[in-house]
N, C-alpha and C positions, 0 to 999 in steps of 0.2 A: 353263408350267402342270405341274403336276403328274400324275403318271401312277402309274396304279396297279397293278400286278402281281399279278392275283388270279386265282381259279378262280372259278367260276358254282358251285361248290356248294361252297365253303370257307364254315364259316358265319363263319369268321374276319374272311374277305375279306366278307360281308355287313355284319357290325360296323360294319366300317370305312365300305363304303359308303352304310350308315346315315348314322352321322356327320358323315360331307362334305356331305351331301345338305340333312340337317338346319340345318347350318351354314351352306350356301349355298357348298362351297368347290368350285370349279372345277378337273377334274379329269380324265383321259380312262384309260379302260381298257385293260390288257396283260393279255391271257389268258395265264397261266400253269399249265404241269400238273406240279404238284409233283414229280412220279413220274418226270420225263424227264430230272432234273439236266442241264439245259442250261446249257452253262458259263458264257453271258451271266450268267445269273441266278446262277447260283451264286457269281457274283464278287461280287452285290449281298447275297447271304445263303450265306454258308457252309452253314449246315442246310437249305437247300431249301426252306426252306417261306413259303407264303403266308400275309399280303399283304406287302408292301414296296412303300413309298409314295417316289419318286424327284419331286426336283426338278434336275433336272441343272443350270441355269443359276447355281442357287444352291449346289450343290453337298452339296444333303443328300439324305439316304436316311434314311428312319426304316425301322425292322424291329421285327413284334408286333404285334398289333391293339391291346394295350393302350396299348404308347410311344407308337401314335400316335393315337390318341383323346387319351390326356393333353396330346399334344402342341396338338394343335386346340383344345382343353378350355384352356390355357393363353393359345394365341396367337390365338385370334379368339372376342370376347364375344357375339355374335349365337349364340340358341339355347343356355345353356349347359345342357351333358349332366350335370356333377357338378354341382347346386346345392343351395343352402340353407347351413341351421348346420353345423359339423364333425360333429354325430352325422348328420344328415341325409346329408352327403357319405361319411360312413365306410360308412352305409348301402348305398347307390348303390353302393361298390366291394366290399362286402361280396358285395350279389348278382351282380355282375356277375362276380366269379371263383366263385359258388357257379356259374354257368352256363354258364362257359367250360370249369370244372373238370368238375365232375360231369352235369351237363346232357350235354357232349361228350362225355365218355369212358364214360359208362352206356349212351346212348342214337344220339347223333349219327353218332360213330366207328363204331360196329361195323352200322349202318344203310350209312353209307358205302362199309368194308369189305365188305359181303356185297352190296351193290344197286348200287354203282357200281362199287367199283376192280377187282373181281371178274369185273364184265361188260365195262370196259374194257379191262385190264391185264392179269389172268392168267388169264382166262377159263376161271373153275372157277367152279363149281355153288357157291350161297350155301350154306352152316350152317344148318339151319332152327332148328336149337336158340340161336345167337347170334341169330336173326331174334327168336324169342320171347320170352326174354332180355330183349332193349331195347325192344320194345313194352310190357313189362311194366315196365319201368324207367320209359318216358317215360308210363305210367299214374300213377304215382308223382308224377312229377315234374309234371304235371299236377294233379295232386291241391296239391301243395306252390303253386303257382301260384296254385290256387282261393283257398287260405286267406289267402294276402300279400293277396288282390283282395276279400276278405270284408271287411278290414281299412284298407283305403286305396286311394286312388283308380287312383293307377298304381302301378307293382311296389314303387318302395324308397320312395312318399312320397305327398305331394299334386302333383307335378308329373311331366313328362315325363322320363325321365333315364335315360343309359347301361344302368341293369340292364334297361330296357324294350327297349330296341334291341339287346342281347346275346341277350336270351330270345328274341325276336323273329326274331334272324337265324338263332339253332340251331335252334329248333323250324322256320322255313320249309325249310331241310335236310333235317329231318326229316320236315316237312309230304310237300316234295316225292316223296321216297321212300317214302312209303305208310309210316310206322312213326306216324304220332298217329291215334289213335281219340276223334275229338270228342267222342262221346258220352258224356254224364253230367257233363262239363265246361262249364257254360253260362259261368260269369263268364268262363272263361280264352280261350271260343270267342267270346265280346264283346269283350273286351279285343282278341285279335287281329285280330278284323275291323276294328276300329278304327284299330290299328295298318298292319293289308294297304291300306288306304284313305288314308295318308298320302303325300305326293307322292314323298318320300323309298323309300319301298316299291317305288312300283308298278314301275318299272325291273327290279326282281328276279322281279317275279311273271311279265315276260312273256319271260326268258329260256327257252330249253330246253336236254338237255342232247341230242346224239345218241346215238341207239337207247334213250334213258330218257326216258320221259314218265312227269309226274305226274298221282295224281289230277285226276277232272274237278273236282273243288270249291278245287282248287290257285289258281286265279288269280283265284275269285270272292269278292267282299267279304262278301255274304250267304251263310252256310254252307246 
């Protein structure tokens, strides 16, 4: 069976978990704290980053959320996550990169650094300026998602895709850390409620980090 080395509040781990769930790929979770630099994990991925997916019996080690998701897109026909024409697939990949890069860099990573890493690892006080900037950036990203949903059923077009899974994975981490103000973003909130109701998403919402609790609305489908 596949083993997914992941960290619960790693958005890239969540992206892979959602993909595996949608495609019905059986796997077991192995919690890995990236800052621990555990020797066995570093042997799998010298970069020390989650997620890493291993099928020991077949000698397969997959690294990087994008590469992992593309692997299963190529090898599992069920529930295509990069569907449609070449132009449609290009749009899925564009938005996936947009969320993995821009949304992560501007919103999710600062929230993780200030509200998670500093509390669990360095024991430093959070930088309130960095938190304000992250929440302002989050509002701009929600504006863009509102715009997309004004013109499309799903983020990249008429069908659920990897773009939706990626955006939802990042937003779920930001929401857990209290960095999302959903007011004034009905289109995005409605879309996210649908994402939260999917069977692949429900396990993420039941998990809790030690000493860090999410807002009360976090696991509720109805905001």
